[in-house]
C-alpha positions in Angstrom: 7.4 -35.2 -38.6 5.1 -32.1 -38.8 3.5 -30.5 -35.9 0.0 -31.6 -35.2 -2.8 -29.2 -35.5 -6.0 -29.9 -33.2 -9.5 -28.6 -33.8 -11.4 -29.4 -30.7 -15.3 -29.7 -30.6 -17.7 -26.8 -29.5 -19.9 -28.5 -26.8 -23.5 -27.6 -26.1 -23.7 -28.3 -22.6 -27.5 -29.2 -22.6 -26.3 -32.5 -24.3 -23.5 -33.1 -21.6 -25.1 -36.4 -20.3 -25.3 -37.8 -23.8 -21.6 -36.8 -24.2 -20.8 -38.6 -21.1 -22.5 -41.6 -22.1 -20.7 -41.6 -25.7 -17.4 -41.1 -24.0 -16.8 -37.9 -25.6 -14.0 -35.9 -24.1 -13.0 -32.5 -24.4 -9.7 -33.5 -25.9 -11.4 -35.3 -28.8 -11.7 -33.5 -32.1 -9.9 -33.6 -35.3 -6.2 -33.6 -35.8 -4.3 -32.9 -38.8 -0.8 -34.4 -38.8 1.9 -35.8 -41.3 -0.6 -35.7 -43.9 -3.4 -37.6 -42.0 -6.9 -36.5 -41.2 -7.9 -38.0 -37.6 -11.4 -37.6 -35.9 -12.0 -38.8 -32.5 -15.6 -39.0 -30.9 -15.7 -40.9 -27.7 -14.5 -44.4 -28.7 -14.8 -44.0 -32.3 -12.0 -43.0 -34.5 -11.5 -42.1 -38.3 -8.4 -41.9 -40.0 -7.8 -41.2 -43.8 -5.2 -39.3 -45.6 -5.9 -35.4 -46.1 -5.6 -36.3 -49.9 -8.6 -38.5 -49.5 -10.5 -35.4 -48.8 -12.4 -34.1 -52.0 -14.4 -31.2 -50.6 -15.2 -29.5 -47.4 -18.3 -27.2 -46.6 -19.2 -25.1 -43.6 -22.8 -25.8 -42.7 -25.3 -25.1 -40.2 -27.5 -24.4 -38.2 -29.1 -27.7 -38.3 -32.1 -29.6 -36.3 -30.6 -30.9 -32.9 -31.7 -34.2 -33.8 -29.8 -34.4 -37.2 -26.7 -32.9 -35.6 -26.2 -34.0 -31.9 -24.5 -37.2 -31.2 -23.0 -39.9 -33.3 -25.4 -40.8 -36.0 -25.9 -41.7 -39.7 -27.3 -39.2 -42.3 -30.9 -40.1 -43.2 -30.1 -39.1 -47.0 -27.0 -40.9 -47.7 -24.0 -43.0 -45.9 -22.8 -39.8 -44.1 -21.4 -39.8 -40.4 -21.9 -37.1 -37.8 -19.8 -36.5 -35.0 -21.8 -33.7 -33.3 -21.6 -31.5 -30.1 -23.7 -28.7 -31.3 -26.4 -28.0 -34.2 -25.3 -24.6 -34.9 -22.4 -24.9 -37.1 -19.8 -27.5 -38.5 -17.8 -28.7 -41.2 -19.0 -31.2 -43.8 -16.1 -33.3 -45.1 -16.7 -35.3 -48.5 -14.2 -38.1 -49.0 -12.7 -39.3 -52.4 -12.9 -42.9 -51.3 -14.9 -44.2 -48.7 -13.8 -44.6 -45.3 -14.3 -47.7 -43.3 -17.8 -47.7 -41.4 -18.0 -46.7 -37.8 -21.9 -47.0 -37.9 -24.4 -48.9 -39.9 -23.3 -51.3 -42.8 -21.9 -49.3 -45.4 -18.7 -47.4 -45.3 -19.0 -43.6 -45.3 -18.6 -41.1 -48.0 -18.9 -38.0 -45.5 -18.5 -37.0 -42.1 -19.7 -33.9 -40.2 -18.0 -32.6 -37.4 -19.1 -29.6 -35.1 -15.6 -28.3 -34.5 -15.3 -25.0 -32.6 -13.6 -23.2 -35.9 -15.1 -25.1 -38.9 -13.7 -22.6 -41.2 -10.5 -22.6 -39.8 -10.4 -26.6 -40.3 -11.6 -26.4 -44.1 -8.6 -23.7 -44.6 -6.2 -26.3 -42.9 -7.5 -29.1 -45.1 -7.2 -26.8 -48.1 -10.2 -28.1 -49.9 
């Protein structure tokens, strides 16, 4: 069993009431352990093998209304776990992950972790 690596979100406190409603806690974020990628955002959870990740890209800044909160992408079936709109990591999956929102499984996830490049490096893609 490997040691877990935790990547917490970077919170923009202007949106604290929204995070409270969504149940997002300071302990939420992305964990890499035993070959698995796990992301938590309030009551929402995603889990997939790291080998299911095809590509990552650090992106930002974004418009607040496309990056803060838990939401679907307007362009595709991607999912956002956002706590700020300045910087985050887009994670593209080889095989779609089970849906969290909407009617379709997700091909990508954007997370606003505090150190998106460090997460990308740890994933290795």
